[in-house]
All heavy atoms as an XYZ file, in Angstrom:
895
protein
N      58.159     94.506    143.039
C      57.311     93.848    142.112
C      57.825     92.429    141.886
O      59.025     92.192    141.739
C      57.346     94.609    140.780
C      56.559     93.916    139.674
S      56.279     94.772    138.168
C      57.812     95.626    137.821
N      56.897     91.447    141.880
C      57.263     90.046    141.568
C      56.575     89.623    140.278
O      55.404     89.923    140.045
C      56.744     89.193    142.709
C      57.484     89.381    144.021
S      56.937     88.202    145.279
C      55.389     88.972    145.784
N      57.298     88.924    139.474
C      56.743     88.377    138.212
C      56.671     86.859    138.357
O      57.617     86.209    138.723
C      57.668     88.732    137.002
O      57.788     90.148    136.928
C      57.076     88.211    135.740
N      55.458     86.355    138.066
C      55.279     84.878    138.144
C      55.079     84.386    136.701
O      54.370     84.968    135.878
C      54.057     84.572    138.957
C      54.205     84.811    140.410
C      53.928     86.003    141.011
C      54.720     83.793    141.252
C      54.117     86.238    142.368
C      54.945     84.012    142.577
C      54.618     85.220    143.151
N      55.716     83.222    136.400
C      55.735     82.672    135.067
C      55.422     81.197    135.083
O      55.652     80.533    136.113
C      57.132     82.848    134.405
S      57.720     84.524    134.360
N      54.909     80.683    133.987
C      54.788     79.230    133.786
C      55.984     78.792    132.999
O      56.328     79.397    131.982
C      53.494     78.878    133.039
C      52.307     78.794    133.876
N      51.037     79.057    133.426
C      52.149     78.507    135.226
C      50.146     78.930    134.368
N      50.821     78.568    135.477
N      56.630     77.690    133.395
C      57.749     77.098    132.628
C      57.153     76.088    131.676
O      56.476     75.161    132.067
C      58.761     76.456    133.522
C      59.948     75.959    132.726
C      61.183     75.760    133.541
N      61.752     76.960    134.112
C      62.636     77.726    133.530
N      63.009     77.460    132.300
N      63.147     78.763    134.109
N      57.441     76.260    130.367
C      56.931     75.363    129.372
C      58.073     74.524    128.816
O      59.118     75.058    128.462
C      56.323     76.184    128.183
C      55.299     77.184    128.657
C      54.039     76.574    129.170
O      53.671     75.454    128.827
N      53.425     77.196    130.122
N      57.918     73.227    128.737
C      58.882     72.296    128.191
C      60.253     72.457    128.849
O      61.272     72.283    128.210
C      58.982     72.386    126.662
C      59.638     71.192    126.046
C      57.608     72.625    126.039
N      60.256     72.839    130.088
C      61.494     72.996    130.916
C      62.470     74.077    130.372
O      63.574     74.135    130.864
C      62.207     71.642    131.069
O      61.423     70.749    131.774
N      62.061     74.787    129.323
C      62.960     75.753    128.743
C      62.389     77.171    128.732
O      62.988     78.117    129.160
C      63.330     75.338    127.286
C      64.027     73.996    127.269
C      64.215     76.375    126.638
C      64.217     73.406    125.899
N      61.186     77.274    128.220
C      60.558     78.604    127.976
C      59.765     79.074    129.145
O      59.053     78.308    129.770
C      59.676     78.512    126.709
C      60.380     77.989    125.522
C      60.121     76.759    125.047
C      61.316     78.803    124.837
C      60.758     76.222    123.933
C      61.969     78.286    123.735
C      61.718     77.022    123.291
N      59.840     80.383    129.391
C      59.029     81.003    130.446
C      57.906     81.825    129.806
O      58.214     82.619    128.907
C      59.836     81.902    131.355
C      60.683     81.190    132.399
C      61.507     82.236    133.163
C      59.845     80.430    133.380
N      56.684     81.625    130.253
C      55.534     82.409    129.782
C      55.068     83.220    130.959
O      54.650     82.657    131.983
C      54.398     81.509    129.253
O      54.933     80.696    128.241
C      53.283     82.370    128.728
N      55.104     84.564    130.831
C      54.662     85.415    131.972
C      53.195     85.273    132.222
O      52.388     85.378    131.296
C      55.048     86.881    131.675
C      54.757     87.810    132.822
C      55.370     89.148    132.600
C      54.319     90.103    132.026
N      54.696     91.469    131.904
N      52.830     85.014    133.476
C      51.429     84.923    133.855
C      50.919     86.211    134.414
O      49.953     86.763    133.919
C      51.220     83.827    134.872
C      49.774     83.737    135.321
C      51.664     82.448    134.344
N      51.643     86.756    135.437
C      51.212     88.027    135.960
C      52.332     88.659    136.809
O      53.283     87.999    137.174
C      49.931     87.902    136.816
C      49.878     86.880    137.947
C      50.321     87.460    139.273
C      48.501     86.382    138.092
N      52.226     89.974    137.031
C      53.106     90.701    137.914
C      52.326     91.200    139.105
O      51.201     91.705    138.947
C      53.702     91.919    137.151
C      54.613     91.503    136.035
C      55.187     92.729    135.321
O      54.742     93.834    135.554
O      56.102     92.531    134.475
N      52.912     91.056    140.270
C      52.239     91.408    141.509
C      53.011     92.597    142.173
O      54.200     92.592    142.267
C      52.239     90.217    142.513
C      51.630     90.636    143.826
C      51.458     89.066    141.914
N      52.243     93.629    142.562
C      52.819     94.808    143.260
C      52.013     94.966    144.543
O      51.068     94.241    144.823
C      52.721     96.044    142.432
O      51.326     96.365    142.182
C      53.427     95.915    141.111
N      52.395     95.984    145.316
C      51.639     96.262    146.586
C      50.279     96.821    146.252
O      49.281     96.584    147.073
C      52.410     97.292    147.433
C      53.697     96.703    148.040
O      53.739     95.470    148.196
O      54.594     97.470    148.321
N      50.083     97.501    145.185
C      48.780     98.100    144.842
C      47.825     97.149    144.096
O      46.641     97.418    144.062
C      48.986     99.351    143.964
C      49.830    100.428    144.686
O      49.751    100.510    145.918
O      50.587    101.086    143.979
N      48.348     96.093    143.531
C      47.518     95.196    142.759
C      48.358     94.253    141.921
O      49.466     93.895    142.267
N      47.859     93.936    140.737
C      48.591     93.026    139.849
C      48.262     93.381    138.401
O      47.290     94.012    138.098
C      48.267     91.570    140.162
C      46.807     91.219    140.073
C      46.295     90.696    138.940
C      45.975     91.478    141.148
C      44.920     90.349    138.883
C      44.620     91.155    141.110
C      44.080     90.599    139.943
N      49.127     92.945    137.525
C      48.941     93.134    136.082
C      48.785     91.749    135.416
O      49.602     90.843    135.638
C      50.173     93.818    135.434
O      50.355     95.065    136.121
C      49.962     94.122    133.998
N      47.682     91.575    134.660
C      47.410     90.371    133.976
C      47.005     90.686    132.533
O      46.125     91.527    132.285
C      46.273     89.614    134.643
C      45.773     88.407    133.945
C      46.612     87.316    133.723
C      44.490     88.354    133.450
C      46.184     86.167    133.065
C      44.028     87.240    132.765
C      44.888     86.127    132.555
N      47.679     90.100    131.556
C      47.463     90.379    130.147
C      47.492     91.871    129.784
O      46.687     92.410    129.031
C      46.077     89.804    129.687
C      46.136     88.363    129.431
O      47.232     87.735    129.321
N      44.989     87.697    129.309
N      48.444     92.559    130.373
C      48.608     93.988    130.106
C      47.671     94.910    130.776
O      47.723     96.122    130.584
N      46.731     94.431    131.573
C      45.759     95.250    132.255
C      46.066     95.256    133.748
O      46.311     94.214    134.350
C      44.336     94.779    132.001
C      43.303     95.667    132.621
C      41.915     95.191    132.274
C      40.880     96.132    132.937
N      39.519     95.637    132.818
N      46.014     96.457    134.361
C      46.234     96.578    135.784
C      44.932     96.311    136.543
O      43.858     96.825    136.174
C      46.751     97.964    136.135
C      48.115     98.218    135.605
O      48.941     97.297    135.490
N      48.400     99.444    135.172
N      45.026     95.500    137.573
C      43.905     95.224    138.458
C      44.244     95.581    139.892
O      45.404     95.537    140.261
C      43.558     93.730    138.437
C      42.990     93.221    137.101
C      43.804     92.710    136.123
C      41.630     93.307    136.859
C      43.310     92.251    134.932
C      41.120     92.839    135.655
C      41.940     92.344    134.705
O      41.442     91.902    133.517
N      43.235     95.932    140.643
C      43.406     96.154    142.084
C      43.020     94.861    142.824
O      42.331     94.012    142.247
C      42.585     97.341    142.558
C      43.050     98.658    142.003
C      42.194     99.803    142.496
O      41.105     99.638    143.012
N      42.711    100.997    142.353
N      43.366     94.781    144.060
C      43.062     93.551    144.841
C      41.545     93.350    144.922
O      41.052     92.277    145.067
C      43.693     93.588    146.175
C      45.197     93.528    146.067
C      46.086     94.538    146.387
C      46.008     92.484    145.560
N      47.363     94.135    146.107
C      47.351     92.887    145.604
C      45.723     91.227    145.072
C      48.405     92.083    145.197
C      46.766     90.393    144.683
C      48.095     90.819    144.711
N      40.808     94.484    144.946
C      39.359     94.404    145.080
C      38.708     93.817    143.851
O      37.496     93.486    143.857
C      38.762     95.783    145.393
O      39.113     96.691    144.365
N      39.399     93.704    142.704
C      38.865     93.155    141.468
C      38.796     91.590    141.533
O      38.189     91.011    140.648
C      39.700     93.565    140.270
C      39.552     95.066    140.022
O      38.479     95.608    140.199
O      40.550     95.634    139.550
N      39.393     90.996    142.532
C      39.330     89.537    142.673
C      37.997     89.160    143.330
O      37.707     89.561    144.447
C      40.509     89.017    143.525
C      40.386     87.539    143.740
C      41.814     89.370    142.854
N      37.193     88.381    142.603
C      35.887     87.991    143.127
C      35.941     86.643    143.888
O      35.241     86.496    144.864
C      34.824     87.931    142.049
O      35.209     86.999    141.023
C      34.613     89.287    141.401
N      36.719     85.700    143.378
C      36.844     84.396    144.051
C      38.123     83.725    143.632
O      38.684     84.004    142.584
C      35.638     83.500    143.754
O      35.646     83.166    142.395
N      38.562     82.828    144.508
C      39.757     82.005    144.258
C      39.394     80.519    144.438
O      38.916     80.168    145.505
C      40.864     82.365    145.184
C      41.228     83.881    145.092
C      42.146     81.512    144.928
C      42.146     84.376    146.162
N      39.611     79.734    143.419
C      39.324     78.309    143.471
C      40.631     77.555    143.362
O      41.352     77.705    142.386
C      38.382     77.850    142.365
C      37.072     78.607    142.297
C      36.306     78.357    141.004
O      36.537     77.338    140.328
O      35.482     79.191    140.688
N      40.984     76.794    144.415
C      42.260     76.079    144.414
C      41.918     74.602    144.451
O      41.165     74.118    145.267
C      43.120     76.460    145.626
C      44.432     75.686    145.651
C      43.382     77.964    145.603
N      42.554     73.854    143.516
C      42.465     72.368    143.511
C      43.807     71.822    143.818
O      44.777     72.004    143.090
C      41.970     71.901    142.124
C      41.628     70.399    142.178
C      41.118     69.927    140.854
N      42.255     69.797    139.945
C      42.215     69.939    138.649
N      41.067     70.151    138.059
N      43.274     69.774    137.915
N      43.898     71.142    144.953
C      45.179     70.567    145.396
C      45.432     69.310    144.535
O      44.549     68.612    144.094
C      45.107     70.204    146.874
C      44.801     71.368    147.770
C      45.901     72.380    147.717
N      45.525     73.554    148.517
C      46.293     74.582    148.667
N      47.408     74.637    148.060
N      45.936     75.564    149.427
N      46.724     69.047    144.381
C      47.111     67.953    143.509
C      47.725     66.762    144.288
O      47.781     66.769    145.521
N      48.176     65.847    143.539
C      48.852     64.652    144.074
C      49.996     64.330    143.138
O      49.755     63.886    142.005
C      47.907     63.480    144.215
O      48.635     62.314    144.530
N      51.208     64.479    143.610
C      52.385     64.184    142.765
C      52.432     62.736    142.373
O      52.777     62.371    141.253
C      53.642     64.575    143.524
C      54.881     64.360    142.714
C      55.169     65.221    141.590
C      55.752     63.345    142.995
C      56.303     65.024    140.865
C      56.904     63.139    142.262
C      57.160     63.965    141.178
N      52.043     61.854    143.312
C      52.129     60.414    143.020
C      51.203     60.041    141.890
O      51.571     59.275    140.982
C      51.797     59.628    144.302
C      52.891     59.865    145.349
C      51.643     58.148    144.048
C      52.541     59.425    146.755
N      49.932     60.599    141.909
C      49.035     60.246    140.788
C      49.446     60.829    139.460
O      49.292     60.240    138.416
C      47.630     60.744    141.146
C      46.908     59.986    142.235
C      45.570     60.663    142.499
C      46.716     58.545    141.838
N      50.068     62.029    139.539
C      50.498     62.684    138.260
C      51.667     61.906    137.623
O      51.892     61.993    136.415
C      50.879     64.117    138.462
O      52.013     64.212    139.318
N      52.474     61.191    138.432
C      53.557     60.355    137.847
C      52.951     59.253    136.947
O      53.526     58.928    135.958
C      54.390     59.719    138.993
C      55.288     58.660    138.470
C      55.156     60.835    139.703
N      51.732     58.766    137.298
C      51.104     57.731    136.517
C      50.180     58.322    135.436
O      49.244     57.680    135.011
C      50.339     56.806    137.436
C      51.231     56.075    138.374
C      51.250     56.417    139.710
C      52.078     55.080    137.951
C      52.087     55.730    140.602
C      52.921     54.449    138.830
C      52.939     54.740    140.156
N      50.453     59.576    135.056
C      49.796     60.209    133.895
C      48.309     60.553    134.146
O      47.526     60.386    133.274
C      49.986     59.386    132.641
C      51.424     59.089    132.303
S      52.394     60.583    132.215
C      52.580     60.674    130.512
N      47.994     60.940    135.345
C      46.637     61.433    135.635
C      46.724     62.972    135.647
O      47.027     63.547    136.631
C      46.112     60.907    136.941
C      45.877     59.440    136.977
C      46.719     58.606    137.695
C      44.790     58.898    136.287
C      46.472     57.228    137.731
C      44.578     57.516    136.351
C      45.416     56.686    137.018
N      46.421     63.628    134.532
C      46.560     65.102    134.528
C      45.625     65.802    135.461
O      45.871     66.908    135.877
C      46.240     65.461    133.030
C      45.541     64.288    132.497
C      45.951     63.048    133.258
N      44.543     65.159    135.855
C      43.626     65.797    136.788
C      44.230     65.929    138.185
O      43.705     66.626    139.101
C      42.350     65.018    136.882
N      45.342     65.249    138.407
C      46.019     65.244    139.701
C      46.900     66.490    139.871
O      47.425     66.715    140.977
C      46.814     63.973    139.905
N      47.103     67.248    138.806
C      47.954     68.444    138.904
C      47.252     69.538    139.737
O      46.070     69.742    139.545
C      48.286     68.996    137.463
C      49.286     68.089    136.755
O      49.976     67.316    137.349
N      49.240     68.218    135.446
N      48.042     70.191    140.616
C      47.448     71.301    141.338
C      47.140     72.445    140.415
O      47.955     72.785    139.517
C      48.518     71.635    142.360
C      49.810     71.152    141.789
C      49.446     69.998    140.930
N      45.992     73.109    140.613
C      45.589     74.232    139.809
C      44.880     75.279    140.642
O      44.353     74.951    141.696
C      44.677     73.784    138.700
C      45.286     72.841    137.673
C      44.360     72.608    136.538
C      44.802     71.594    135.509
N      46.091     71.391    135.170
N      44.876     76.468    140.123
C      44.074     77.570    140.750
C      43.415     78.365    139.687
O      43.951     78.550    138.614
C      44.963     78.445    141.613
N      42.197     78.848    139.968
C      41.475     79.708    139.089
C      41.082     80.947    139.870
O      40.400     80.819    140.890
C      40.222     79.023    138.557
C      39.430     79.818    137.577
C      38.237     79.047    137.093
C      37.344     79.841    136.193
N      36.140     79.083    135.763
N      41.549     82.094    139.424
C      41.279     83.361    140.150
C      40.294     84.149    139.224
O      40.635     84.560    138.138
C      42.589     84.123    140.359
C      43.536     83.338    141.210
C      42.278     85.513    141.003
C      44.898     83.898    141.286
N      39.059     84.282    139.737
C      38.071     84.980    138.990
C      38.125     86.481    139.222
O      38.262     86.901    140.371
C      36.630     84.434    139.374
C      36.482     82.991    138.997
O      36.672     82.601    137.824
N      36.194     82.156    139.968
N      37.956     87.277    138.171
C      38.050     88.725    138.264
C      36.707     89.387    138.024
O      35.826     88.756    137.419
C      39.092     89.198    137.244
C      40.488     88.579    137.342
C      41.347     89.071    136.228
C      41.104     88.928    138.714
N      36.573     90.628    138.481
C      35.271     91.333    138.410
C      34.825     91.634    136.959
O      33.664     91.793    136.718
C      35.351     92.619    139.192
O      36.358     93.452    138.682
N      35.768     91.636    135.988
C      35.383     91.932    134.629
C      35.001     90.654    133.845
O      34.809     90.720    132.611
C      36.467     92.682    133.895
C      37.776     91.953    133.797
O      37.859     90.786    134.301
O      38.747     92.468    133.183
N      34.863     89.541    134.529
C      34.470     88.294    133.861
C      35.634     87.446    133.422
O      35.440     86.262    133.059
N      36.851     87.970    133.421
C      38.066     87.122    133.040
C      38.469     86.336    134.254
O      38.061     86.533    135.389
C      39.145     88.077    132.588
C      38.777     88.810    131.293
C      39.945     89.679    130.848
C      39.533     90.375    129.575
N      40.584     91.226    129.078
N      39.364     85.382    133.970
C      39.936     84.610    135.078
C      41.378     84.260    134.744
O      41.760     84.262    133.584
C      39.127     83.311    135.343
C      39.093     82.349    134.194
C      40.058     81.371    134.083
C      38.124     82.411    133.207
C      40.066     80.456    133.023
C      38.085     81.533    132.157
C      39.039     80.572    132.081
O      39.038     79.648    131.013
N      42.149     84.017    135.811
C      43.547     83.626    135.674
C      43.611     82.158    136.030
O      43.241     81.758    137.114
C      44.424     84.450    136.628
C      44.277     85.956    136.381
C      45.910     84.056    136.464
C      44.870     86.828    137.444
N      44.134     81.359    135.121
C      44.329     79.909    135.349
C      45.775     79.632    135.611
O      46.644     80.037    134.821
C      43.861     79.122    134.137
O      43.973     77.780    134.351
N      46.065     78.989    136.755
C      47.482     78.780    137.161
C      47.700     77.308    137.387
O      46.945     76.637    138.078
C      47.770     79.551    138.436
C      47.539     81.049    138.220
C      49.160     79.256    138.953
C      47.572     81.856    139.503
N      48.744     76.823    136.763
C      49.192     75.463    136.953
C      50.152     75.445    138.151
O      51.210     76.113    138.068
C      49.889     74.894    135.711
C      50.282     73.456    135.799
O      50.646     72.990    136.847
N      50.185     72.761    134.711
N      49.840     74.732    139.197
C      50.630     74.744    140.377
C      51.981     74.083    140.328
O      52.874     74.378    141.166
N      52.212     73.264    139.371
C      53.490     72.630    139.291
C      54.542     73.418    138.523
O      55.695     73.444    138.887
C      53.374     71.239    138.634
C      54.737     70.639    138.439
C      54.853     69.193    138.289
N      54.029     68.505    139.210
C      53.212     67.554    138.880
N      53.107     67.150    137.625
N      52.465     66.947    139.767
N      54.109     74.068    137.421
C      55.113     74.776    136.609
C      55.205     76.256    136.849
O      55.901     76.960    136.146
C      54.841     74.460    135.117
S      53.318     75.079    134.524
N      54.514     76.746    137.915
C      54.580     78.135    138.242
C      55.905     78.450    138.971
O      56.311     77.664    139.901
C      53.436     78.592    139.081
C      53.386     80.098    139.341
C      52.866     80.808    138.137
C      52.468     80.410    140.511
N      56.579     79.522    138.579
C      57.786     79.904    139.324
C      57.911     81.413    139.267
O      57.307     82.101    138.434
C      59.021     79.222    138.722
C      59.334     79.614    137.310
C      60.551     78.889    136.789
O      60.511     77.639    136.718
O      61.547     79.546    136.452
N      58.667     81.957    140.227
C      58.997     83.337    140.172
C      60.087     83.507    139.052
O      60.899     82.642    138.834
C      59.612     83.805    141.483
C      58.635     84.080    142.546
C      59.362     84.682    143.725
C      58.577     84.773    144.919
N      59.331     85.354    146.074
N      60.018     84.667    138.415
C      60.927     84.929    137.316
C      62.361     84.826    137.793
O      62.774     85.545    138.703
C      60.670     86.306    136.715
O      61.445     86.506    135.581
N      63.126     83.946    137.208
C      64.556     83.781    137.522
C      64.870     82.879    138.673
O      66.031     82.656    138.984
N      63.865     82.300    139.348
C      64.082     81.486    140.531
C      63.463     80.107    140.280
O      62.284     79.971    140.037
C      63.476     82.092    141.803
C      63.727     81.155    143.025
C      64.020     83.488    142.068
N      64.282     79.045    140.241
C      63.784     77.680    140.079
C      62.930     77.320    141.293
O      63.322     77.512    142.454
C      64.926     76.691    139.987
C      65.595     76.737    138.653
C      64.784     76.000    137.659
N      65.569     75.849    136.442
C      65.109     75.236    135.365
N      63.910     74.735    135.371
N      65.816     75.148    134.319
N      61.722     76.744    141.042
C      60.837     76.394    142.143
C      61.260     75.133    142.859
O      61.923     74.247    142.280
C      59.484     76.220    141.468
C      59.852     75.744    140.106
C      61.128     76.460    139.763
N      60.844     75.023    144.103
C      60.988     73.771    144.842
C      59.608     73.116    144.817
O      58.633     73.738    145.190
C      61.421     74.029    146.297
C      62.801     74.608    146.397
C      63.230     74.796    147.819
C      64.673     75.258    147.846
N      64.824     76.605    148.292
N      59.566     71.855    144.351
C      58.311     71.157    144.189
C      58.072     70.222    145.372
O      58.944     69.461    145.728
C      58.280     70.335    142.900
C      58.611     71.170    141.662
C      56.932     69.630    142.702
C      57.656     72.257    141.344
N      56.919     70.316    146.008
C      56.543     69.430    147.113
C      56.300     68.052    146.519
O      55.559     67.861    145.584
C      55.288     69.945    147.768
C      54.932     69.115    149.008
O      54.798     67.923    148.947
N      54.649     69.831    150.100
N      57.001     67.059    147.054
C      56.945     65.680    146.529
C      55.577     64.972    146.741
O      55.270     64.038    146.006
C      58.032     64.825    147.119
C      59.430     65.319    146.854
C      59.782     65.302    145.401
C      61.223     65.618    145.212
N      61.468     66.520    144.113
N      54.821     65.399    147.688
C      53.550     64.817    147.938
C      52.400     65.487    147.155
O      51.589     64.823    146.518
C      53.216     64.794    149.451
C      54.275     63.936    150.160
C      51.798     64.283    149.734
C      54.216     64.021    151.637
N      52.313     66.785    147.183
C      51.237     67.497    146.553
C      51.545     67.917    145.120
O      50.678     68.178    144.342
C      50.854     68.745    147.370
O      51.969     69.669    147.343
C      50.476     68.418    148.724
N      52.827     68.048    144.759
C      53.205     68.467    143.418
C      53.135     69.985    143.238
O      53.272     70.500    142.144
N      52.934     70.734    144.364
C      52.838     72.187    144.244
C      54.171     72.835    144.381
O      54.980     72.456    145.188
C      51.902     72.731    145.345
C      50.535     72.171    145.270
C      49.719     72.388    146.559
O      50.267     72.537    147.607
O      48.502     72.438    146.408
N      54.404     73.858    143.550
C      55.667     74.623    143.688
C      55.549     75.614    144.837
O      54.470     76.034    145.206
C      56.010     75.321    142.342
O      55.104     76.388    142.168
N      56.707     76.011    145.352
C      56.681     77.016    146.411
C      56.185     78.375    145.910
O      55.488     79.135    146.644
C      58.064     77.135    147.050
C      59.163     77.515    146.056
O      58.939     77.390    144.854
O      60.290     77.852    146.487
N      56.396     78.687    144.638
C      55.858     79.886    144.035
C      54.335     79.882    143.972
O      53.671     80.888    144.227
C      56.435     80.152    142.630
N      53.778     78.726    143.702
C      52.324     78.571    143.635
C      51.692     78.841    145.017
O      50.742     79.597    145.149
C      51.964     77.126    143.159
C      50.478     76.802    143.177
C      49.673     77.349    142.171
C      49.940     75.969    144.079
C      48.318     77.069    142.177
C      48.620     75.646    144.120
C      47.767     76.203    143.096
N      52.283     78.196    146.041
C      51.782     78.427    147.415
C      51.926     79.876    147.827
O      50.999     80.447    148.427
C      52.526     77.488    148.377
C      52.333     76.005    148.165
C      53.228     75.223    149.058
C      50.881     75.631    148.372
N      53.018     80.513    147.444
C      53.224     81.926    147.824
C      52.195     82.835    147.079
O      51.639     83.732    147.680
C      54.623     82.373    147.404
C      54.899     83.793    147.743
C      56.308     84.234    147.391
O      57.147     83.369    146.993
O      56.616     85.442    147.487
N      51.949     82.548    145.810
C      50.971     83.363    145.046
C      49.575     83.212    145.596
O      48.858     84.208    145.736
C      51.025     82.975    143.592
C      50.170     83.845    142.641
C      50.608     85.275    142.636
C      50.157     83.249    141.266
N      49.158     81.993    145.949
C      47.857     81.811    146.506
C      47.711     82.486    147.829
O      46.696     83.139    148.123
C      47.564     80.283    146.631
C      47.520     79.609    145.248
C      46.247     80.042    147.376
C      46.542     80.234    144.275
N      48.785     82.446    148.653
C      48.741     83.147    149.958
C      48.607     84.684    149.750
O      47.876     85.342    150.449
C      50.019     82.885    150.767
C      50.013     81.507    151.390
O      48.972     80.916    151.504
O      51.132     81.071    151.781
N      49.308     85.198    148.764
C      49.243     86.638    148.493
C      47.816     87.004    148.072
O      47.238     87.966    148.595
C      50.212     87.044    147.357
C      51.632     86.942    147.848
C      49.891     88.434    146.811
C      52.723     87.120    146.758
N      47.164     86.250    147.166
C      45.850     86.567    146.699
C      44.827     86.389    147.803
O      43.910     87.234    147.923
C      45.471     85.727    145.487
C      45.885     86.355    144.186
C      47.108     86.156    143.628
C      44.964     87.240    143.577
C      47.428     86.767    142.433
C      45.346     87.856    142.357
C      46.551     87.610    141.790
N      44.922     85.353    148.640
C      43.951     85.161    149.682
C      44.076     86.204    150.775
O      43.073     86.629    151.317
C      44.112     83.768    150.267
C      43.532     82.680    149.302
C      43.720     81.297    149.845
O      44.475     81.076    150.758
O      43.038     80.391    149.274
N      45.294     86.668    151.071
C      45.439     87.685    152.104
C      45.113     89.079    151.604
O      44.645     89.935    152.373
C      46.909     87.660    152.635
O      47.817     88.037    151.631
N      45.257     89.347    150.327
C      45.059     90.712    149.785
C      43.646     90.894    149.171
O      43.289     92.013    148.867
C      46.079     91.011    148.691
C      47.485     91.112    149.156
C      47.653     92.470    149.830
N      48.986     92.732    150.234
C      49.856     93.528    149.639
N      49.513     94.038    148.505
N      51.025     93.699    150.150
N      42.937     89.823    148.905
C      41.654     89.947    148.218
C      40.698     90.931    148.986
O      40.578     90.821    150.185
C      40.989     88.573    148.154
C      39.716     88.607    147.293
C      39.241     87.257    147.075
N      38.515     86.818    148.264
C      37.967     85.569    148.352
N      38.079     84.738    147.394
N      37.289     85.246    149.446
N      40.126     91.851    148.208
C      39.214     92.820    148.799
C      39.857     94.107    149.231
O      39.180     95.075    149.577
N      41.188     94.211    149.165
C      41.835     95.477    149.558
C      41.678     96.481    148.418
O      41.578     96.094    147.254
C      43.360     95.274    149.817
C      43.714     94.562    151.018
C      45.167     94.438    151.238
O      45.941     95.106    150.520
O      45.576     93.701    152.164
N      41.672     97.728    148.755
C      41.652     98.816    147.724
C      40.228     99.172    147.309
O      39.249     98.632    147.875
N      40.111     99.984    146.384
C      38.806    100.437    145.881
C      38.510     99.835    144.531
O      39.469     99.689    143.699
C      38.733    101.998    145.776
O      39.795    102.438    144.868
C      38.911    102.632    147.109
N      37.273     99.432    144.204
C      37.005     98.877    142.935
C      37.175     99.867    141.759
O      37.032    101.069    141.992
C      35.537     98.425    142.997
C      35.077     98.812    144.357
C      36.163     99.487    145.104
N      37.483     99.338    140.579
C      37.628    100.244    139.400
C      36.306    100.790    138.970
O      35.339    100.197    138.906
C      38.273     99.457    138.215
C      39.758     99.199    138.504
O      40.356     99.895    139.276
N      40.315     98.254    137.778
């Protein structure tokens, strides 16, 4: 099981979701991979974000079958207990890229709830 968190103010970790082989847990509810309806990824630019353009931050929105969605900030996402490596050009953390790869490769697996 992997836990992904957002780092807030460089000190606090806020748990976003937990990923297992069978699915993932978001806000205390278990989901299967087949519950993911779409994934929207917006790539960022580290250079623009240095000049205070918040729209340049990488983000992802994972839409779920029950109408909820998971919003992920690509720069401050990290695996629990592991400091992320940030790409200097895109501003994406390695944990963000790994999580998007997991969701894109697993989407549609399993049986719907």
